[in-house]
C-alpha angles and dihedrals in degrees: 000000000000091000091050089051091050091049093049092046090049092051092046093046089048089051091049091050091052092047095048092039090053092048092049093046091049090050092050092049090047094051096044101043116008111036121091088239094048127149092249093055091046092052091049091049092048090052091050091049091053091050092049092049090052089049090048091053092050092048091050089055090050091049090049091052092046091051089051091052092047090051090052092048093064087084111080093220094054090045090055092046091050092050091050095047100041104032105021095241118168140188122254115280091016127126121209123202117201114210116199116215096201121083110246093192093069093057093071 
C-alpha cells in the first residue's frame, strides 16, 4: 500500500511539475518574444536611444562651433573674410583668381 501511495504521489508530483514548468516556460517565452513590453523590443529601443544620444552629442558640437562662428562674424572685417572664403563673394571691380591645390594632370 505504501509503495502504491509513493507511486501515485510520484506520478502526481511529476504531473504538477510538468504543468507548472509548462506555465513558467510559456510565461518566459511570452515575456521575451511576444509581449508588447518584451525584452527584444526593449533592447531595440535602448539601441535607438544610444544612437540618438550620440547624434545629439554631435549636433551639440556643431551648434557650439556655429555659435563661435556667429560670435566672430559680428566684426565687419571677419564677416567680409568669411563671405569671401566660403561663398566666393567679391567687391565691385575686383577680379578673383581661384587656385586649385590638387594636381589635375594625375586624374587622367
